[in-house]
FIDODO-750645 format. One record per residue (C-alpha): x, y, z; residue number from 1. Coordinates in Angstrom, 3 decimals, always signed. Layout:
<node><east>X</east><north>Y</north><up>Z</up><pos>NUM</pos></node>
...
This chain:
<node><east>+139.195</east><north>+107.018</north><up>-41.279</up><pos>1</pos></node>
<node><east>+137.330</east><north>+107.423</north><up>-44.560</up><pos>2</pos></node>
<node><east>+134.110</east><north>+109.473</north><up>-44.584</up><pos>3</pos></node>
<node><east>+131.334</east><north>+108.612</north><up>-46.996</up><pos>4</pos></node>
<node><east>+129.236</east><north>+111.444</north><up>-48.344</up><pos>5</pos></node>
<node><east>+125.473</east><north>+110.877</north><up>-48.488</up><pos>6</pos></node>
<node><east>+125.582</east><north>+111.813</north><up>-52.141</up><pos>7</pos></node>
<node><east>+128.327</east><north>+109.381</north><up>-52.704</up><pos>8</pos></node>
<node><east>+126.387</east><north>+106.488</north><up>-51.238</up><pos>9</pos></node>
<node><east>+123.309</east><north>+106.872</north><up>-53.415</up><pos>10</pos></node>
<node><east>+124.441</east><north>+103.850</north><up>-55.299</up><pos>11</pos></node>
<node><east>+124.305</east><north>+101.541</north><up>-52.382</up><pos>12</pos></node>
<node><east>+121.134</east><north>+99.909</north><up>-51.055</up><pos>13</pos></node>
<node><east>+121.789</east><north>+101.202</north><up>-47.556</up><pos>14</pos></node>
<node><east>+122.078</east><north>+104.743</north><up>-48.728</up><pos>15</pos></node>
<node><east>+118.932</east><north>+104.445</north><up>-50.789</up><pos>16</pos></node>
<node><east>+116.991</east><north>+103.195</north><up>-47.762</up><pos>17</pos></node>
<node><east>+118.370</east><north>+105.972</north><up>-45.627</up><pos>18</pos></node>
<node><east>+117.357</east><north>+108.606</north><up>-48.132</up><pos>19</pos></node>
<node><east>+113.847</east><north>+107.186</north><up>-48.471</up><pos>20</pos></node>
<node><east>+113.425</east><north>+107.166</north><up>-44.681</up><pos>21</pos></node>
<node><east>+114.632</east><north>+110.734</north><up>-44.448</up><pos>22</pos></node>
<node><east>+112.321</east><north>+111.902</north><up>-47.225</up><pos>23</pos></node>
<node><east>+109.399</east><north>+110.069</north><up>-45.626</up><pos>24</pos></node>
<node><east>+109.907</east><north>+111.897</north><up>-42.382</up><pos>25</pos></node>
<node><east>+109.918</east><north>+115.198</north><up>-44.186</up><pos>26</pos></node>
<node><east>+106.700</east><north>+114.329</north><up>-45.971</up><pos>27</pos></node>
<node><east>+105.047</east><north>+113.374</north><up>-42.689</up><pos>28</pos></node>
<node><east>+106.173</east><north>+116.598</north><up>-41.086</up><pos>29</pos></node>
<node><east>+104.896</east><north>+118.712</north><up>-43.973</up><pos>30</pos></node>
<node><east>+101.482</east><north>+116.982</north><up>-44.312</up><pos>31</pos></node>
<node><east>+98.630</east><north>+119.015</north><up>-42.668</up><pos>32</pos></node>
<node><east>+96.744</east><north>+117.424</north><up>-39.784</up><pos>33</pos></node>
<node><east>+93.258</east><north>+116.204</north><up>-40.717</up><pos>34</pos></node>
<node><east>+90.628</east><north>+117.377</north><up>-38.147</up><pos>35</pos></node>
<node><east>+87.399</east><north>+115.454</north><up>-37.447</up><pos>36</pos></node>
<node><east>+84.336</east><north>+117.321</north><up>-38.765</up><pos>37</pos></node>
<node><east>+81.822</east><north>+118.322</north><up>-35.966</up><pos>38</pos></node>
<node><east>+78.212</east><north>+117.564</north><up>-36.856</up><pos>39</pos></node>
<node><east>+75.598</east><north>+120.369</north><up>-36.771</up><pos>40</pos></node>
<node><east>+73.706</east><north>+120.453</north><up>-33.446</up><pos>41</pos></node>
<node><east>+70.145</east><north>+119.156</north><up>-33.442</up><pos>42</pos></node>
<node><east>+67.598</east><north>+122.021</north><up>-33.744</up><pos>43</pos></node>
<node><east>+65.564</east><north>+122.679</north><up>-30.595</up><pos>44</pos></node>
<node><east>+62.043</east><north>+124.032</north><up>-30.007</up><pos>45</pos></node>
<node><east>+61.968</east><north>+125.378</north><up>-26.460</up><pos>46</pos></node>
<node><east>+59.000</east><north>+126.018</north><up>-24.145</up><pos>47</pos></node>
<node><east>+58.701</east><north>+128.400</north><up>-21.189</up><pos>48</pos></node>
<node><east>+57.606</east><north>+127.292</north><up>-18.678</up><pos>49</pos></node>
<node><east>+58.404</east><north>+123.630</north><up>-19.113</up><pos>50</pos></node>
<node><east>+55.981</east><north>+122.646</north><up>-16.311</up><pos>51</pos></node>
<node><east>+53.021</east><north>+124.440</north><up>-14.732</up><pos>52</pos></node>
<node><east>+51.574</east><north>+123.108</north><up>-11.466</up><pos>53</pos></node>
<node><east>+48.022</east><north>+123.994</north><up>-10.399</up><pos>54</pos></node>
<node><east>+46.154</east><north>+123.159</north><up>-7.194</up><pos>55</pos></node>
<node><east>+42.727</east><north>+124.121</north><up>-5.909</up><pos>56</pos></node>
<node><east>+39.201</east><north>+123.111</north><up>-4.941</up><pos>57</pos></node>
<node><east>+36.554</east><north>+122.776</north><up>-7.628</up><pos>58</pos></node>
<node><east>+35.765</east><north>+124.826</north><up>-9.597</up><pos>59</pos></node>
<node><east>+39.349</east><north>+125.546</north><up>-10.704</up><pos>60</pos></node>
<node><east>+40.076</east><north>+128.321</north><up>-13.206</up><pos>61</pos></node>
<node><east>+43.721</east><north>+129.246</north><up>-13.862</up><pos>62</pos></node>
<node><east>+45.334</east><north>+131.153</north><up>-16.734</up><pos>63</pos></node>
<node><east>+49.052</east><north>+131.412</north><up>-17.497</up><pos>64</pos></node>
<node><east>+51.274</east><north>+132.431</north><up>-20.422</up><pos>65</pos></node>
<node><east>+53.383</east><north>+130.012</north><up>-22.477</up><pos>66</pos></node>
<node><east>+56.262</east><north>+131.080</north><up>-24.757</up><pos>67</pos></node>
<node><east>+57.654</east><north>+128.946</north><up>-27.603</up><pos>68</pos></node>
<node><east>+61.028</east><north>+129.640</north><up>-29.254</up><pos>69</pos></node>
<node><east>+61.373</east><north>+128.416</north><up>-32.855</up><pos>70</pos></node>
<node><east>+64.308</east><north>+126.159</north><up>-33.834</up><pos>71</pos></node>
<node><east>+67.476</east><north>+127.871</north><up>-35.042</up><pos>72</pos></node>
<node><east>+67.248</east><north>+126.271</north><up>-38.497</up><pos>73</pos></node>
<node><east>+63.837</east><north>+127.782</north><up>-39.339</up><pos>74</pos></node>
<node><east>+63.890</east><north>+129.443</north><up>-42.754</up><pos>75</pos></node>
<node><east>+63.720</east><north>+133.207</north><up>-42.361</up><pos>76</pos></node>
<node><east>+60.936</east><north>+135.049</north><up>-44.188</up><pos>77</pos></node>
<node><east>+58.772</east><north>+131.965</north><up>-44.795</up><pos>78</pos></node>
<node><east>+55.615</east><north>+131.868</north><up>-42.679</up><pos>79</pos></node>
<node><east>+55.234</east><north>+128.487</north><up>-41.008</up><pos>80</pos></node>
<node><east>+51.895</east><north>+127.680</north><up>-39.288</up><pos>81</pos></node>
<node><east>+52.279</east><north>+125.624</north><up>-36.120</up><pos>82</pos></node>
<node><east>+49.460</east><north>+123.741</north><up>-34.382</up><pos>83</pos></node>
<node><east>+49.060</east><north>+123.358</north><up>-30.625</up><pos>84</pos></node>
<node><east>+48.201</east><north>+119.754</north><up>-29.807</up><pos>85</pos></node>
<node><east>+46.943</east><north>+118.732</north><up>-26.338</up><pos>86</pos></node>
<node><east>+47.404</east><north>+115.216</north><up>-25.022</up><pos>87</pos></node>
<node><east>+46.078</east><north>+114.085</north><up>-21.608</up><pos>88</pos></node>
<node><east>+48.956</east><north>+112.888</north><up>-19.468</up><pos>89</pos></node>
<node><east>+47.177</east><north>+111.125</north><up>-16.623</up><pos>90</pos></node>
<node><east>+43.562</east><north>+111.932</north><up>-15.701</up><pos>91</pos></node>
<node><east>+41.103</east><north>+110.656</north><up>-13.045</up><pos>92</pos></node>
<node><east>+39.236</east><north>+107.414</north><up>-13.641</up><pos>93</pos></node>
<node><east>+35.868</east><north>+108.033</north><up>-15.216</up><pos>94</pos></node>
<node><east>+37.022</east><north>+111.106</north><up>-17.160</up><pos>95</pos></node>
<node><east>+37.351</east><north>+110.671</north><up>-20.924</up><pos>96</pos></node>
<node><east>+40.183</east><north>+112.215</north><up>-22.921</up><pos>97</pos></node>
<node><east>+37.667</east><north>+114.381</north><up>-24.762</up><pos>98</pos></node>
<node><east>+36.240</east><north>+115.729</north><up>-21.509</up><pos>99</pos></node>
<node><east>+39.670</east><north>+116.381</north><up>-20.035</up><pos>100</pos></node>
<node><east>+40.839</east><north>+118.213</north><up>-23.173</up><pos>101</pos></node>
<node><east>+37.686</east><north>+120.364</north><up>-23.138</up><pos>102</pos></node>
<node><east>+38.839</east><north>+121.871</north><up>-19.833</up><pos>103</pos></node>
<node><east>+41.928</east><north>+123.407</north><up>-21.510</up><pos>104</pos></node>
<node><east>+41.778</east><north>+126.311</north><up>-23.974</up><pos>105</pos></node>
<node><east>+44.205</east><north>+128.724</north><up>-25.658</up><pos>106</pos></node>
<node><east>+43.833</east><north>+132.403</north><up>-26.450</up><pos>107</pos></node>
<node><east>+45.779</east><north>+135.299</north><up>-27.889</up><pos>108</pos></node>
<node><east>+47.723</east><north>+136.952</north><up>-25.069</up><pos>109</pos></node>
<node><east>+47.015</east><north>+140.451</north><up>-26.409</up><pos>110</pos></node>
<node><east>+43.438</east><north>+140.223</north><up>-27.696</up><pos>111</pos></node>
<node><east>+42.035</east><north>+137.347</north><up>-25.662</up><pos>112</pos></node>
<node><east>+40.617</east><north>+135.753</north><up>-28.820</up><pos>113</pos></node>
<node><east>+40.706</east><north>+131.950</north><up>-28.985</up><pos>114</pos></node>
<node><east>+43.447</east><north>+130.289</north><up>-31.034</up><pos>115</pos></node>
<node><east>+44.593</east><north>+126.793</north><up>-31.944</up><pos>116</pos></node>
<node><east>+48.057</east><north>+127.563</north><up>-33.296</up><pos>117</pos></node>
<node><east>+50.847</east><north>+130.053</north><up>-33.950</up><pos>118</pos></node>
<node><east>+52.798</east><north>+131.243</north><up>-37.009</up><pos>119</pos></node>
<node><east>+56.597</east><north>+131.613</north><up>-37.127</up><pos>120</pos></node>
<node><east>+58.748</east><north>+133.227</north><up>-39.854</up><pos>121</pos></node>
<node><east>+62.223</east><north>+133.500</north><up>-38.351</up><pos>122</pos></node>
<node><east>+64.756</east><north>+131.293</north><up>-36.541</up><pos>123</pos></node>
<node><east>+64.726</east><north>+131.595</north><up>-32.745</up><pos>124</pos></node>
<node><east>+61.516</east><north>+133.643</north><up>-32.959</up><pos>125</pos></node>
<node><east>+59.533</east><north>+133.726</north><up>-29.677</up><pos>126</pos></node>
<node><east>+55.733</east><north>+133.552</north><up>-29.739</up><pos>127</pos></node>
<node><east>+53.436</east><north>+133.514</north><up>-26.691</up><pos>128</pos></node>
<node><east>+49.861</east><north>+132.499</north><up>-25.935</up><pos>129</pos></node>
<node><east>+47.618</east><north>+132.187</north><up>-22.869</up><pos>130</pos></node>
<node><east>+46.549</east><north>+128.766</north><up>-21.649</up><pos>131</pos></node>
<node><east>+43.469</east><north>+128.509</north><up>-19.419</up><pos>132</pos></node>
<node><east>+42.520</east><north>+125.438</north><up>-17.407</up><pos>133</pos></node>
<node><east>+38.862</east><north>+125.581</north><up>-16.381</up><pos>134</pos></node>
<node><east>+37.659</east><north>+122.546</north><up>-14.438</up><pos>135</pos></node>
<node><east>+33.934</east><north>+122.940</north><up>-13.552</up><pos>136</pos></node>
<node><east>+32.458</east><north>+122.463</north><up>-10.104</up><pos>137</pos></node>
<node><east>+30.778</east><north>+119.177</north><up>-11.102</up><pos>138</pos></node>
<node><east>+33.995</east><north>+117.628</north><up>-12.477</up><pos>139</pos></node>
<node><east>+35.559</east><north>+114.521</north><up>-10.973</up><pos>140</pos></node>
<node><east>+38.294</east><north>+115.561</north><up>-8.515</up><pos>141</pos></node>
<node><east>+41.790</east><north>+114.175</north><up>-8.905</up><pos>142</pos></node>
<node><east>+45.005</east><north>+114.733</north><up>-10.851</up><pos>143</pos></node>
<node><east>+44.818</east><north>+116.149</north><up>-14.379</up><pos>144</pos></node>
<node><east>+47.989</east><north>+116.016</north><up>-16.474</up><pos>145</pos></node>
<node><east>+48.430</east><north>+117.563</north><up>-19.928</up><pos>146</pos></node>
<node><east>+51.124</east><north>+117.818</north><up>-22.584</up><pos>147</pos></node>
<node><east>+51.018</east><north>+120.762</north><up>-24.992</up><pos>148</pos></node>
<node><east>+53.093</east><north>+120.230</north><up>-28.122</up><pos>149</pos></node>
<node><east>+53.728</east><north>+122.599</north><up>-31.030</up><pos>150</pos></node>
<node><east>+53.633</east><north>+120.546</north><up>-34.229</up><pos>151</pos></node>
<node><east>+54.327</east><north>+121.345</north><up>-37.881</up><pos>152</pos></node>
<node><east>+58.051</east><north>+122.198</north><up>-37.740</up><pos>153</pos></node>
<node><east>+60.211</east><north>+121.417</north><up>-40.791</up><pos>154</pos></node>
<node><east>+62.417</east><north>+118.475</north><up>-39.845</up><pos>155</pos></node>
<node><east>+65.591</east><north>+117.522</north><up>-41.738</up><pos>156</pos></node>
<node><east>+65.877</east><north>+113.724</north><up>-41.406</up><pos>157</pos></node>
<node><east>+69.658</east><north>+113.791</north><up>-41.141</up><pos>158</pos></node>
<node><east>+69.555</east><north>+116.321</north><up>-38.311</up><pos>159</pos></node>
<node><east>+66.210</east><north>+115.777</north><up>-36.545</up><pos>160</pos></node>
<node><east>+64.459</east><north>+118.061</north><up>-34.048</up><pos>161</pos></node>
<node><east>+64.202</east><north>+118.179</north><up>-30.249</up><pos>162</pos></node>
<node><east>+60.576</east><north>+119.085</north><up>-29.434</up><pos>163</pos></node>
<node><east>+59.571</east><north>+118.014</north><up>-25.919</up><pos>164</pos></node>
<node><east>+56.595</east><north>+120.346</north><up>-25.261</up><pos>165</pos></node>
<node><east>+55.302</east><north>+121.909</north><up>-22.063</up><pos>166</pos></node>
<node><east>+53.378</east><north>+120.122</north><up>-19.323</up><pos>167</pos></node>
<node><east>+50.542</east><north>+120.916</north><up>-16.904</up><pos>168</pos></node>
<node><east>+50.029</east><north>+119.053</north><up>-13.661</up><pos>169</pos></node>
<node><east>+46.775</east><north>+120.031</north><up>-11.924</up><pos>170</pos></node>
<node><east>+45.478</east><north>+118.628</north><up>-8.644</up><pos>171</pos></node>
<node><east>+41.831</east><north>+119.481</north><up>-7.981</up><pos>172</pos></node>
<node><east>+39.948</east><north>+118.596</north><up>-4.824</up><pos>173</pos></node>
<node><east>+36.270</east><north>+118.316</north><up>-3.970</up><pos>174</pos></node>
<node><east>+34.424</east><north>+121.609</north><up>-4.013</up><pos>175</pos></node>
<node><east>+33.837</east><north>+123.298</north><up>-0.676</up><pos>176</pos></node>
<node><east>+30.187</east><north>+123.034</north><up>+0.451</up><pos>177</pos></node>
<node><east>+27.854</east><north>+125.870</north><up>-0.463</up><pos>178</pos></node>
<node><east>+26.441</east><north>+127.949</north><up>+2.362</up><pos>179</pos></node>
<node><east>+23.045</east><north>+129.693</north><up>+2.444</up><pos>180</pos></node>
<node><east>+23.018</east><north>+133.484</north><up>+2.186</up><pos>181</pos></node>
<node><east>+22.836</east><north>+135.881</north><up>+5.121</up><pos>182</pos></node>
<node><east>+19.749</east><north>+138.132</north><up>+5.188</up><pos>183</pos></node>
<node><east>+19.585</east><north>+141.313</north><up>+7.266</up><pos>184</pos></node>
<node><east>+16.551</east><north>+143.624</north><up>+7.487</up><pos>185</pos></node>
<node><east>+17.577</east><north>+147.254</north><up>+7.933</up><pos>186</pos></node>
<node><east>+14.125</east><north>+148.833</north><up>+8.322</up><pos>187</pos></node>
<node><east>+11.767</east><north>+148.581</north><up>+10.127</up><pos>188</pos></node>
<node><east>+14.065</east><north>+147.914</north><up>+13.079</up><pos>189</pos></node>
<node><east>+13.232</east><north>+144.775</north><up>+15.018</up><pos>190</pos></node>
<node><east>+11.233</east><north>+145.571</north><up>+18.179</up><pos>191</pos></node>
<node><east>+10.639</east><north>+149.182</north><up>+17.213</up><pos>192</pos></node>
<node><east>+7.524</east><north>+151.102</north><up>+18.252</up><pos>193</pos></node>
<node><east>+6.092</east><north>+153.562</north><up>+15.755</up><pos>194</pos></node>
<node><east>+3.614</east><north>+156.143</north><up>+16.989</up><pos>195</pos></node>
<node><east>+1.241</east><north>+157.761</north><up>+14.525</up><pos>196</pos></node>
<node><east>-1.965</east><north>+159.720</north><up>+14.601</up><pos>197</pos></node>
<node><east>-5.167</east><north>+157.755</north><up>+14.513</up><pos>198</pos></node>
<node><east>-5.979</east><north>+159.357</north><up>+11.177</up><pos>199</pos></node>
<node><east>-2.673</east><north>+158.242</north><up>+9.555</up><pos>200</pos></node>
<node><east>-4.050</east><north>+154.976</north><up>+8.185</up><pos>201</pos></node>
<node><east>-3.397</east><north>+153.491</north><up>+5.727</up><pos>202</pos></node>
<node><east>+0.222</east><north>+154.000</north><up>+6.786</up><pos>203</pos></node>
<node><east>+3.206</east><north>+153.710</north><up>+4.385</up><pos>204</pos></node>
<node><east>+6.521</east><north>+152.550</north><up>+5.858</up><pos>205</pos></node>
<node><east>+9.905</east><north>+151.986</north><up>+4.109</up><pos>206</pos></node>
<node><east>+11.231</east><north>+148.422</north><up>+4.049</up><pos>207</pos></node>
<node><east>+14.863</east><north>+147.571</north><up>+3.198</up><pos>208</pos></node>
<node><east>+17.028</east><north>+144.455</north><up>+3.502</up><pos>209</pos></node>
<node><east>+20.297</east><north>+143.061</north><up>+2.144</up><pos>210</pos></node>
<node><east>+21.178</east><north>+139.487</north><up>+1.180</up><pos>211</pos></node>
<node><east>+24.824</east><north>+138.347</north><up>+1.055</up><pos>212</pos></node>
<node><east>+26.513</east><north>+135.078</north><up>+0.054</up><pos>213</pos></node>
<node><east>+29.647</east><north>+134.277</north><up>+2.051</up><pos>214</pos></node>
<node><east>+31.927</east><north>+131.319</north><up>+2.711</up><pos>215</pos></node>
<node><east>+34.733</east><north>+129.530</north><up>+0.892</up><pos>216</pos></node>
<node><east>+32.408</east><north>+128.520</north><up>-1.944</up><pos>217</pos></node>
<node><east>+29.941</east><north>+131.400</north><up>-2.081</up><pos>218</pos></node>
<node><east>+27.302</east><north>+131.186</north><up>-4.797</up><pos>219</pos></node>
<node><east>+25.238</east><north>+133.862</north><up>-6.485</up><pos>220</pos></node>
<node><east>+21.890</east><north>+134.801</north><up>-4.979</up><pos>221</pos></node>
<node><east>+19.192</east><north>+133.664</north><up>-7.362</up><pos>222</pos></node>
<node><east>+15.972</east><north>+134.776</north><up>-5.646</up><pos>223</pos></node>
<node><east>+14.703</east><north>+137.165</north><up>-2.955</up><pos>224</pos></node>
<node><east>+11.171</east><north>+137.412</north><up>-1.527</up><pos>225</pos></node>
<node><east>+9.464</east><north>+139.209</north><up>+1.382</up><pos>226</pos></node>
<node><east>+6.091</east><north>+139.491</north><up>+3.100</up><pos>227</pos></node>
<node><east>+4.408</east><north>+141.547</north><up>+5.810</up><pos>228</pos></node>
<node><east>+1.953</east><north>+139.699</north><up>+8.048</up><pos>229</pos></node>
<node><east>+1.946</east><north>+136.913</north><up>+5.422</up><pos>230</pos></node>
<node><east>+1.086</east><north>+139.162</north><up>+2.462</up><pos>231</pos></node>
<node><east>+3.687</east><north>+139.059</north><up>-0.313</up><pos>232</pos></node>
<node><east>+5.486</east><north>+142.283</north><up>-1.160</up><pos>233</pos></node>
<node><east>+6.574</east><north>+143.620</north><up>-4.535</up><pos>234</pos></node>
<node><east>+10.345</east><north>+144.129</north><up>-4.280</up><pos>235</pos></node>
<node><east>+12.773</east><north>+146.360</north><up>-6.114</up><pos>236</pos></node>
<node><east>+16.131</east><north>+144.513</north><up>-6.075</up><pos>237</pos></node>
<node><east>+19.603</east><north>+145.206</north><up>-7.449</up><pos>238</pos></node>
<node><east>+22.428</east><north>+142.671</north><up>-7.747</up><pos>239</pos></node>
<node><east>+20.454</east><north>+139.504</north><up>-8.450</up><pos>240</pos></node>
<node><east>+22.730</east><north>+136.638</north><up>-9.633</up><pos>241</pos></node>
<node><east>+25.634</east><north>+138.231</north><up>-7.727</up><pos>242</pos></node>
<node><east>+26.884</east><north>+137.708</north><up>-4.171</up><pos>243</pos></node>
<node><east>+25.132</east><north>+140.789</north><up>-2.741</up><pos>244</pos></node>
<node><east>+21.524</east><north>+141.847</north><up>-3.367</up><pos>245</pos></node>
<node><east>+19.872</east><north>+145.014</north><up>-2.028</up><pos>246</pos></node>
<node><east>+16.053</east><north>+144.996</north><up>-1.868</up><pos>247</pos></node>
<node><east>+13.376</east><north>+147.480</north><up>-0.902</up><pos>248</pos></node>
<node><east>+9.595</east><north>+147.845</north><up>-0.812</up><pos>249</pos></node>
<node><east>+6.840</east><north>+149.936</north><up>+0.766</up><pos>250</pos></node>
<node><east>+4.821</east><north>+148.456</north><up>+3.635</up><pos>251</pos></node>
<node><east>+1.126</east><north>+149.434</north><up>+3.693</up><pos>252</pos></node>
<node><east>-0.180</east><north>+149.153</north><up>+7.269</up><pos>253</pos></node>
<node><east>-3.916</east><north>+149.557</north><up>+7.757</up><pos>254</pos></node>
<node><east>-4.272</east><north>+149.123</north><up>+11.526</up><pos>255</pos></node>
<node><east>-2.273</east><north>+149.652</north><up>+14.725</up><pos>256</pos></node>
<node><east>-0.788</east><north>+146.752</north><up>+16.653</up><pos>257</pos></node>
<node><east>+2.026</east><north>+144.199</north><up>+16.251</up><pos>258</pos></node>
<node><east>+3.222</east><north>+143.476</north><up>+12.715</up><pos>259</pos></node>
<node><east>+5.846</east><north>+141.072</north><up>+11.317</up><pos>260</pos></node>
<node><east>+7.938</east><north>+141.395</north><up>+8.174</up><pos>261</pos></node>
<node><east>+9.955</east><north>+138.475</north><up>+6.714</up><pos>262</pos></node>
<node><east>+12.729</east><north>+138.632</north><up>+4.067</up><pos>263</pos></node>
<node><east>+14.113</east><north>+135.492</north><up>+2.358</up><pos>264</pos></node>
<node><east>+17.026</east><north>+134.898</north><up>-0.054</up><pos>265</pos></node>
<node><east>+18.100</east><north>+131.760</north><up>-1.926</up><pos>266</pos></node>
<node><east>+21.370</east><north>+130.514</north><up>-3.477</up><pos>267</pos></node>
<node><east>+22.950</east><north>+127.103</north><up>-4.251</up><pos>268</pos></node>
<node><east>+23.452</east><north>+126.536</north><up>-0.518</up><pos>269</pos></node>
<node><east>+19.732</east><north>+126.862</north><up>+0.231</up><pos>270</pos></node>
<node><east>+17.565</east><north>+129.649</north><up>+1.591</up><pos>271</pos></node>
<node><east>+17.712</east><north>+131.849</north><up>+4.679</up><pos>272</pos></node>
<node><east>+15.384</east><north>+134.439</north><up>+6.230</up><pos>273</pos></node>
<node><east>+15.359</east><north>+137.349</north><up>+8.623</up><pos>274</pos></node>
<node><east>+12.254</east><north>+138.307</north><up>+10.625</up><pos>275</pos></node>
<node><east>+11.576</east><north>+141.672</north><up>+12.268</up><pos>276</pos></node>
<node><east>+8.570</east><north>+142.672</north><up>+14.369</up><pos>277</pos></node>
<node><east>+7.375</east><north>+146.204</north><up>+15.023</up><pos>278</pos></node>
<node><east>+4.421</east><north>+147.819</north><up>+16.756</up><pos>279</pos></node>
<node><east>+2.207</east><north>+150.643</north><up>+15.509</up><pos>280</pos></node>
<node><east>+0.752</east><north>+152.812</north><up>+18.302</up><pos>281</pos></node>
<node><east>-1.840</east><north>+155.543</north><up>+17.694</up><pos>282</pos></node>
<node><east>-2.247</east><north>+158.805</north><up>+19.567</up><pos>283</pos></node>
<node><east>-5.975</east><north>+159.630</north><up>+20.041</up><pos>284</pos></node>
<node><east>-7.267</east><north>+162.854</north><up>+21.666</up><pos>285</pos></node>
<node><east>-10.113</east><north>+162.484</north><up>+24.234</up><pos>286</pos></node>
<node><east>-13.688</east><north>+162.996</north><up>+23.067</up><pos>287</pos></node>
<node><east>-15.179</east><north>+166.472</north><up>+23.188</up><pos>288</pos></node>
<node><east>-18.390</east><north>+167.232</north><up>+25.137</up><pos>289</pos></node>
<node><east>-20.533</east><north>+170.365</north><up>+24.662</up><pos>290</pos></node>
<node><east>-23.577</east><north>+171.100</north><up>+26.878</up><pos>291</pos></node>
<node><east>-26.178</east><north>+172.579</north><up>+24.664</up><pos>292</pos></node>
<node><east>-28.839</east><north>+173.197</north><up>+27.329</up><pos>293</pos></node>
<node><east>-29.152</east><north>+174.770</north><up>+29.799</up><pos>294</pos></node>
<node><east>-27.017</east><north>+177.527</north><up>+28.439</up><pos>295</pos></node>
<node><east>-24.548</east><north>+179.179</north><up>+30.759</up><pos>296</pos></node>
<node><east>-26.052</east><north>+181.740</north><up>+33.187</up><pos>297</pos></node>
<node><east>-29.589</east><north>+180.950</north><up>+32.086</up><pos>298</pos></node>
<node><east>-32.416</east><north>+181.684</north><up>+34.699</up><pos>299</pos></node>
<node><east>-35.392</east><north>+179.443</north><up>+35.394</up><pos>300</pos></node>
<node><east>-38.271</east><north>+180.542</north><up>+37.779</up><pos>301</pos></node>
<node><east>-39.966</east><north>+178.274</north><up>+40.273</up><pos>302</pos></node>
<node><east>-43.013</east><north>+179.346</north><up>+42.313</up><pos>303</pos></node>
<node><east>-43.555</east><north>+177.713</north><up>+45.626</up><pos>304</pos></node>
<node><east>-46.491</east><north>+175.413</north><up>+45.525</up><pos>305</pos></node>
<node><east>-46.507</east><north>+175.199</north><up>+41.786</up><pos>306</pos></node>
<node><east>-45.412</east><north>+172.304</north><up>+39.662</up><pos>307</pos></node>
<node><east>-41.753</east><north>+171.599</north><up>+39.291</up><pos>308</pos></node>
<node><east>-39.917</east><north>+173.662</north><up>+36.773</up><pos>309</pos></node>
<node><east>-38.534</east><north>+171.633</north><up>+33.886</up><pos>310</pos></node>
<node><east>-34.993</east><north>+172.493</north><up>+32.884</up><pos>311</pos></node>
<node><east>-34.043</east><north>+170.869</north><up>+29.548</up><pos>312</pos></node>
<node><east>-30.591</east><north>+169.257</north><up>+29.537</up><pos>313</pos></node>
<node><east>-28.827</east><north>+168.254</north><up>+26.294</up><pos>314</pos></node>
<node><east>-25.188</east><north>+167.800</north><up>+25.317</up><pos>315</pos></node>
<node><east>-23.139</east><north>+166.642</north><up>+22.356</up><pos>316</pos></node>
<node><east>-20.143</east><north>+164.270</north><up>+22.589</up><pos>317</pos></node>
<node><east>-17.697</east><north>+163.721</north><up>+19.699</up><pos>318</pos></node>
<node><east>-14.909</east><north>+161.122</north><up>+19.287</up><pos>319</pos></node>
<node><east>-12.223</east><north>+161.324</north><up>+16.604</up><pos>320</pos></node>
<node><east>-11.408</east><north>+157.588</north><up>+16.787</up><pos>321</pos></node>
<node><east>-13.297</east><north>+154.523</north><up>+17.939</up><pos>322</pos></node>
<node><east>-16.602</east><north>+156.174</north><up>+18.856</up><pos>323</pos></node>
<node><east>-18.165</east><north>+157.027</north><up>+22.260</up><pos>324</pos></node>
<node><east>-17.954</east><north>+154.035</north><up>+24.545</up><pos>325</pos></node>
<node><east>-19.800</east><north>+155.335</north><up>+27.685</up><pos>326</pos></node>
<node><east>-21.908</east><north>+158.329</north><up>+28.758</up><pos>327</pos></node>
<node><east>-22.103</east><north>+159.724</north><up>+32.272</up><pos>328</pos></node>
<node><east>-23.890</east><north>+162.811</north><up>+33.533</up><pos>329</pos></node>
<node><east>-23.995</east><north>+164.484</north><up>+36.960</up><pos>330</pos></node>
<node><east>-26.062</east><north>+167.473</north><up>+38.147</up><pos>331</pos></node>
């Protein structure tokens, strides 16, 4: 059997094809594999929290902190101002967008000063602010939705930016009804009896009372008044326009007997009063009587058959209160 060397068959077509096939395989084996290029991820502005839920009866006031993380492709060292834009996201019928937006405000978390935006100067930088939702008592109840979006980021068209924002969902219900204040007179005690000397008039007595607003929707006390036997009193009060007011005055009583003092307080729920009655009783010593004549142990002479002897009789009666009502004399 005759063997043919590969070198010897280079002249034949078959050998040339075989060599080309062999060389092609070697080239394929030596060629590096081409890997698919992975595109850069889309930059992302993140918000914490993503959703804040609020519930309550009018008025509703809630504050919470929001943190925003800058995209990873933000240029370091270049200050970029970012605005905070509010968009209503479902509000009750009859409420305008302008009114709804006015209920939401932003402030610096550290200083409390109002702000409308933030400034970033580094990738992945985190900035925070305080959001406050303040829905007044006369607002229309219902569901208030908001979207807060940080705008002003640098966007590369070929890459884009994911910037969803943070959301608020608030459910506010009708305000609880206001209740009138509670008024309590401390002094004079109701039904008390005060005994004084008949010479004590005009009599000065301390008068004190407290007014308190209570209930689920307590309102500040706006006015307090008082009178004694219908005559208005001049009050000294502390705590007006708050939920608790302490008041005092001096009662001037000019005569004994039954007296009535009334204290009244007013808030958004109406007015309420407390009434106390007290009695002034006087202690009066009995009148004094002094016989002026005849003097003690005096001697008068009567001669039988002569005219009757006249013995003068005089006395003095004194009353310290109310005068002498009756006189009576016996021998």
